[in-house]
C-alpha positions as CSV (number, residue, x, y, z in Angstrom):
1,M,103.1,41.9,-3.0
2,S,104.9,39.1,-2.8
3,F,103.3,35.4,-0.9
4,D,105.4,34.7,2.3
5,R,105.7,32.8,5.2
6,N,102.1,32.9,5.7
7,T,100.5,32.6,3.1
8,P,98.8,29.4,2.9
9,I,100.4,26.9,0.7
10,A,98.2,23.4,-0.6
11,F,100.8,20.5,-2.0
12,L,99.7,17.2,-4.1
13,G,102.0,15.0,-5.3
14,M,104.5,12.9,-2.3
15,G,106.6,11.4,-4.9
16,L,110.6,10.7,-4.6
17,M,110.8,14.7,-5.0
18,G,107.5,16.1,-3.4
19,T,108.1,15.1,0.3
20,R,111.0,16.2,0.4
21,M,110.2,19.3,-1.2
22,A,107.4,19.6,1.3
23,A,109.5,19.3,4.0
24,R,112.2,21.6,3.2
25,L,108.9,24.5,3.2
26,I,107.8,22.7,6.7
27,H,111.2,23.4,8.5
28,A,111.4,27.0,6.8
29,G,108.6,28.1,9.0
30,F,105.6,27.9,5.8
31,R,101.8,26.4,6.5
32,V,101.5,23.5,4.6
33,A,99.1,20.7,3.5
34,V,99.5,18.2,1.6
35,W,98.3,15.4,-0.4
36,N,98.4,12.7,-2.2
37,R,96.3,9.9,-3.8
38,T,97.8,7.2,-1.3
39,A,97.1,9.2,2.3
40,A,100.0,7.7,4.0
41,A,102.8,8.6,1.7
42,C,102.0,12.2,3.4
43,E,102.0,10.3,6.8
44,E,105.3,11.2,7.1
45,L,105.1,15.3,6.8
46,L,101.9,16.0,9.1
47,D,104.3,14.3,11.9
48,M,106.7,16.7,11.0
49,G,103.5,19.9,10.6
50,A,101.7,19.3,7.6
51,E,98.0,19.6,7.6
52,A,96.1,17.0,6.2
53,L,94.1,18.5,2.7
54,A,91.0,17.9,1.2
55,L,90.5,18.4,-1.9
56,E,87.1,20.1,-1.8
57,K,88.8,22.7,0.1
58,I,91.5,23.7,-2.0
59,G,89.7,26.9,-2.7
60,Q,90.8,28.3,0.7
61,Y,94.9,28.0,-0.6
62,P,96.6,31.1,-2.5
63,V,98.9,29.2,-3.8
64,I,99.4,25.6,-4.6
65,L,102.5,23.4,-5.6
66,S,102.0,20.7,-7.6
67,C,104.1,17.4,-8.5
68,L,102.6,14.4,-10.0
69,A,104.1,11.5,-12.0
70,D,103.1,12.7,-15.8
71,D,100.6,14.5,-18.1
72,N,97.8,12.1,-17.1
73,A,98.4,12.0,-13.0
74,V,98.4,15.7,-13.3
75,Q,95.1,16.1,-16.0
76,A,92.8,13.8,-13.4
77,V,94.1,15.7,-10.1
78,F,93.3,19.4,-12.6
79,E,89.9,17.7,-12.8
80,Q,88.8,17.6,-8.6
81,I,90.3,20.4,-8.1
82,Q,89.0,22.9,-10.8
83,P,84.9,23.2,-9.0
84,H,87.0,24.1,-6.4
85,L,89.2,27.0,-7.6
86,Q,88.9,30.7,-6.5
87,A,89.8,33.6,-8.8
88,K,93.8,35.1,-7.9
89,Q,95.1,32.0,-6.7
90,V,98.0,30.5,-8.2
91,I,99.0,27.0,-9.1
92,V,102.7,26.4,-10.0
93,D,103.7,23.2,-11.1
94,F,107.1,21.3,-10.5
95,S,105.9,18.3,-12.3
96,S,107.5,17.6,-15.6
97,L,105.3,17.0,-18.6
98,S,104.0,17.9,-22.0
99,V,103.9,21.1,-23.4
100,D,101.0,20.8,-25.3
101,K,99.0,19.3,-21.6
102,T,100.6,22.5,-20.3
103,L,98.8,24.3,-22.7
104,T,95.9,23.2,-21.9
105,L,95.7,23.2,-18.3
106,A,97.1,26.9,-17.8
107,E,94.4,27.9,-20.4
108,Q,91.6,25.4,-18.5
109,A,92.5,27.8,-14.8
110,A,92.8,31.3,-17.1
111,R,89.3,30.8,-17.4
112,Q,88.3,30.6,-13.5
113,Q,91.2,33.6,-13.4
114,V,93.8,31.2,-11.5
115,K,97.7,31.2,-13.4
116,W,99.1,28.9,-13.6
117,I,103.7,28.4,-13.6
118,D,105.2,25.4,-14.4
119,S,108.3,25.0,-12.8
120,P,109.2,21.5,-13.9
121,V,112.8,21.3,-11.5
122,S,116.4,19.0,-12.6
123,G,118.6,18.6,-9.7
124,G,117.4,15.3,-8.3
125,T,116.0,14.2,-5.2
126,A,119.2,15.0,-4.0
127,G,118.7,19.1,-5.1
128,A,115.1,18.5,-3.9
129,E,116.6,17.4,0.2
130,Q,119.5,20.1,0.2
131,G,117.0,22.5,-2.2
132,T,119.3,23.4,-4.8
133,L,117.2,22.3,-7.7
134,V,117.3,24.4,-10.8
135,I,113.8,25.7,-11.7
136,F,112.8,26.4,-15.3
137,A,109.7,28.8,-15.5
138,G,106.9,29.3,-17.6
139,G,104.4,31.6,-17.2
140,D,103.3,35.6,-16.0
141,A,106.6,37.5,-15.4
142,A,105.3,39.3,-12.8
143,T,103.7,36.1,-10.5
144,I,106.6,34.2,-10.8
145,E,108.2,37.0,-8.9
146,K,105.5,36.7,-6.0
147,L,106.9,33.6,-5.8
148,T,110.0,34.1,-4.5
149,L,109.9,32.9,-1.1
150,I,108.4,30.0,-1.6
151,Y,111.2,29.0,-4.9
152,N,114.1,30.3,-2.3
153,V,113.6,27.3,0.2
154,L,113.6,24.9,-2.6
155,S,115.4,25.8,-5.5
156,Q,119.6,27.7,-5.8
157,R,118.0,29.7,-8.9
158,V,115.0,30.2,-11.1
159,T,115.0,30.9,-14.3
160,R,111.6,32.5,-16.2
161,M,112.0,30.6,-19.7
162,G,109.0,32.4,-21.8
163,A,104.6,32.6,-21.6
164,S,103.0,29.5,-20.4
165,G,104.9,26.0,-21.9
166,T,108.5,27.3,-22.1
167,G,109.3,26.2,-18.8
168,Q,108.6,22.5,-19.7
169,A,109.9,22.8,-22.9
170,T,113.6,23.7,-21.2
171,K,112.9,20.3,-19.2
172,I,112.1,17.8,-22.0
173,C,116.0,19.2,-23.7
174,N,117.0,19.3,-19.8
175,Q,115.7,15.7,-20.5
176,L,117.0,14.9,-23.2
177,I,120.7,15.7,-22.4
178,V,120.3,13.6,-18.7
179,A,118.5,10.3,-20.8
180,A,120.6,9.7,-23.4
181,N,124.1,10.9,-21.4
182,S,122.7,7.9,-18.7
183,T,122.6,5.5,-21.2
184,L,126.0,6.2,-23.5
185,I,127.4,6.7,-19.7
186,A,126.3,2.6,-19.2
187,E,127.8,1.5,-22.7
188,A,130.8,3.3,-21.3
189,V,131.1,1.8,-17.7
190,A,130.5,-1.6,-19.6
191,L,133.0,-1.1,-22.6
192,A,135.9,-0.2,-19.5
193,A,135.0,-3.4,-17.5
194,Q,134.9,-5.3,-20.7
195,A,139.0,-3.5,-21.6
196,G,140.0,-4.7,-18.2
197,V,139.2,-1.0,-16.4
198,D,138.5,-1.1,-12.5
199,T,135.5,1.1,-13.0
200,T,135.2,2.5,-9.3
201,L,138.3,4.7,-10.1
202,L,136.4,5.8,-13.9
203,A,134.0,8.8,-12.1
204,P,137.1,10.0,-9.5
205,A,138.9,10.2,-13.2
206,L,137.6,11.4,-15.2
207,A,136.1,14.0,-13.1
208,G,136.8,18.0,-14.5
209,G,137.4,16.6,-17.7
210,F,135.3,17.0,-20.9
211,A,133.5,13.9,-20.1
212,D,132.2,15.1,-16.4
213,S,129.2,16.4,-16.3
214,K,126.7,15.5,-13.0
215,P,125.0,11.9,-13.7
216,F,128.3,10.8,-14.7
217,Q,129.5,11.2,-11.3
218,I,126.1,9.7,-9.7
219,L,125.8,7.3,-12.0
220,T,128.5,5.9,-12.9
221,P,129.7,5.0,-8.9
222,R,126.0,2.9,-8.8
223,M,126.8,0.9,-12.1
224,A,130.1,0.5,-11.6
225,S,129.5,-1.5,-8.1
226,H,126.4,-2.7,-9.1
227,S,124.7,-0.8,-6.6
228,F,120.9,0.3,-7.5
229,E,119.1,1.7,-4.1
230,P,118.2,4.3,-2.9
231,V,115.8,4.4,-6.3
232,Q,117.1,8.7,-7.3
233,W,115.7,8.4,-11.0
234,K,112.7,6.3,-12.4
235,V,113.7,4.9,-15.0
236,Q,109.8,5.0,-16.6
237,T,109.9,9.3,-15.3
238,L,113.2,9.2,-18.1
239,S,111.5,7.1,-20.2
240,K,108.3,9.6,-20.2
241,D,110.4,12.6,-20.6
242,L,112.5,11.6,-23.3
243,N,108.5,10.7,-25.7
244,N,107.9,14.6,-24.6
245,A,110.9,15.1,-26.3
246,L,110.0,13.7,-29.6
247,T,106.5,14.6,-29.3
248,L,108.2,18.2,-28.9
249,A,111.0,17.9,-31.6
250,A,108.1,15.6,-34.3
251,H,105.6,19.0,-33.5
252,Y,108.5,21.2,-35.6
253,Q,109.6,17.9,-38.3
254,L,113.2,18.3,-35.8
255,N,115.1,14.5,-36.3
256,I,116.6,14.2,-33.2
257,P,118.1,10.3,-33.7
258,V,120.4,10.8,-30.6
259,A,117.6,11.4,-28.0
260,Q,115.4,8.3,-30.6
261,Q,117.9,5.5,-29.7
262,A,118.4,6.3,-25.7
263,L,114.1,6.0,-26.1
264,Q,113.9,2.5,-27.4
265,Q,117.3,1.4,-24.9
266,L,114.8,2.4,-22.2
267,Q,111.6,1.3,-23.5
268,A,113.3,-2.1,-23.6
269,H,114.8,-1.6,-20.1
270,Q,111.5,-0.9,-18.7
271,A,109.4,-3.7,-20.9
272,K,112.2,-6.2,-18.9
273,G,109.9,-5.0,-15.3
274,F,112.2,-1.7,-14.7
275,A,110.6,1.0,-15.0
276,E,110.5,1.5,-10.9
277,A,114.2,1.2,-10.9
278,D,117.0,3.1,-10.8
279,L,118.1,4.9,-13.5
280,S,121.1,3.3,-13.3
281,T,120.0,-0.3,-13.3
282,V,120.5,0.1,-17.3
283,I,124.2,-0.9,-17.2
284,Q,121.9,-3.9,-16.8
285,Q,120.6,-3.5,-20.4
286,V,123.8,-3.2,-21.9
287,E,125.2,-6.0,-20.6
288,Q,122.9,-8.9,-21.2
289,T,123.1,-7.2,-24.7
290,T,127.3,-7.7,-24.5
């Protein structure tokens, strides 16, 4: 039996992605209770019809969704809810985590007969708003199938990548490409500007060619015009994801020098106070070195 719109859902983490995903579920008629470490982040969703969630009552929700910042945040929240979990609950984690942390949490959940499904997403804030995310799922196939109605509201496609942790491994590979590509896009925009190119024409000029991509079409206009608001991808988020990629590669003794160089560039930019800034601001890091 699949989960339906009458299934109470708890949603933990109302950041850039979580707020938009929760809003879609509310508008689709699901019963959603929301929680965030900073309660003010839930106010708009409460006005939409969400309930306020008390973590000690988490056992009342068959489905628990989470979209949190990193390994430490997910671990901290899991420790808060763990004493209140009930057998047969399902935790669907949309956060981008390391594979090791996901495997540890999945094992801890299993001891309480709780299914953990890693379900990191790609598509950014626009995809979260429009319900066009792509989801990489890892975990029990039957449980993933039962989540179809929920996934359908949030995404255009869900692919089960394998057992627990494989969803996160796939997302790490996705982010490796996005993050490394973004630093190269910044270099291309800076080089074009130095050569006298009207950089506002780069995105439409290269559209459909081999260099084109969604990150290129999103980042290039922002870099060309230095329009960095609103924040769509945080620098620190991509740095974290690239670090996870390097950690996973090291586990398999795989050398990935392009990712390492991209991480160094993002970390240098982050160290200058751009941790919370949009990824497009990396153009400033490049420009300062020219």
